[in-house]
C-alpha positions as CSV (number, residue, x, y, z in Angstrom):
1,X,-19.4,5.5,-4.9
2,X,-18.8,1.9,-3.9
3,X,-15.5,1.0,-2.3
4,X,-13.3,-1.9,-3.4
5,X,-10.6,-3.7,-1.5
6,X,-7.1,-2.9,-2.8
7,X,-4.2,-5.2,-1.8
8,X,-0.6,-4.2,-2.6
9,X,2.8,-3.8,-1.0
10,X,4.1,-0.4,0.0
11,X,7.8,0.0,0.9
12,X,8.0,-3.7,1.6
13,X,4.9,-3.9,3.8
14,X,1.6,-5.6,2.8
15,X,-1.3,-3.1,2.7
16,X,-5.0,-3.8,2.3
17,X,-7.5,-1.0,2.2
18,X,-11.0,-0.1,1.0
19,X,-10.8,2.6,-1.7
20,X,-12.9,4.2,-4.5
21,X,-12.2,3.8,-8.2
22,X,-11.1,7.5,-8.6
23,X,-8.6,7.5,-5.7
24,X,-4.9,7.9,-6.6
25,X,-1.8,6.6,-5.0
26,X,-0.8,10.1,-4.1
27,X,-4.0,10.4,-2.1
28,X,-3.9,7.1,-0.2
29,X,-0.1,7.3,0.4
30,X,-0.4,10.7,2.1
31,X,-3.9,10.5,3.6
32,X,-4.2,6.9,4.8
33,X,-0.6,5.6,5.1
34,X,0.9,9.0,6.3
35,X,3.7,8.7,3.8
36,X,4.1,12.4,3.1
37,X,7.4,12.1,1.1
38,X,5.2,11.7,-2.0
39,X,4.4,15.3,-2.7
40,X,1.5,16.7,-4.7
41,X,2.6,19.8,-6.6
42,X,0.6,20.3,-9.8
43,X,-1.8,17.3,-9.6
44,X,-1.6,17.2,-13.4
45,X,1.5,15.1,-14.0
46,X,3.9,17.9,-15.1
47,X,6.1,18.6,-12.1
48,X,7.0,15.0,-11.2
49,X,7.2,15.5,-7.4
50,X,4.7,12.7,-6.9
51,X,6.8,10.1,-8.6
52,X,6.9,6.6,-7.0
53,X,8.0,3.3,-8.4
54,X,5.4,0.7,-9.2
55,X,6.9,-2.7,-9.7
56,X,10.3,-1.0,-10.2
57,X,9.1,1.5,-12.8
58,X,8.6,5.2,-12.2
59,X,4.9,6.3,-12.2
60,X,3.2,9.6,-11.4
61,X,1.1,9.0,-8.4
62,X,-1.2,11.8,-9.1
63,X,-2.2,10.4,-12.5
64,X,-2.4,6.7,-11.7
65,X,-5.5,5.2,-10.3
66,X,-5.1,3.2,-7.1
67,X,-6.8,0.2,-8.5
68,X,-4.2,0.1,-11.3
69,X,-1.8,-0.8,-8.5
70,X,-3.6,-3.9,-7.3
71,X,-1.1,-6.6,-6.4
72,X,1.8,-4.2,-7.2
73,X,4.9,-3.2,-5.2
74,X,5.1,0.5,-4.6
75,X,8.1,2.3,-3.3
76,X,8.2,5.8,-2.1
77,X,11.0,8.1,-1.1
78,X,10.6,6.7,2.5
79,X,11.8,3.4,1.2
80,X,15.3,4.9,1.0
81,X,15.4,5.7,4.7
82,X,18.4,4.2,6.6
83,X,21.2,5.4,8.8
84,X,23.6,6.0,5.8
85,X,22.7,8.2,2.9
86,X,21.3,6.5,-0.1
87,X,23.2,7.2,-3.3
88,X,20.3,9.4,-4.5
89,X,20.4,11.4,-1.3
90,X,24.1,11.7,-1.5
91,X,23.9,13.0,-5.1
92,X,21.3,15.6,-4.0
93,X,23.6,16.8,-1.2
94,X,26.8,16.9,-3.4
95,X,25.1,18.7,-6.3
96,X,23.1,21.2,-4.2
97,X,19.7,19.7,-5.1
98,X,16.7,21.2,-3.3
99,X,15.4,19.0,-0.6
100,X,11.8,19.2,-1.7
101,X,12.8,17.9,-5.1
102,X,10.2,19.9,-7.0
103,X,12.5,21.2,-9.7
104,X,15.4,18.8,-9.4
């Protein structure tokens, strides 16, 4: 299958890569960019553990095609990384949420 050039922004950094039409963000985030915070649970869109934001809106990275994200801004859980806890991380901690986030 022929590869196409995909340009987008991931966690604030510009990314340009060759990818095939059937590749998903969950694949390139984990396999190419080594951003393993985006989990692949069911690979069918039911569990939600692959959720990322694309242009500020939640998307399931296992059901979205990479080329649909051309020119987009993707944020993964790694974008929340800082010295202080992000409000989402604090809520997980205070409410006893599972760190993997699979069922929370």
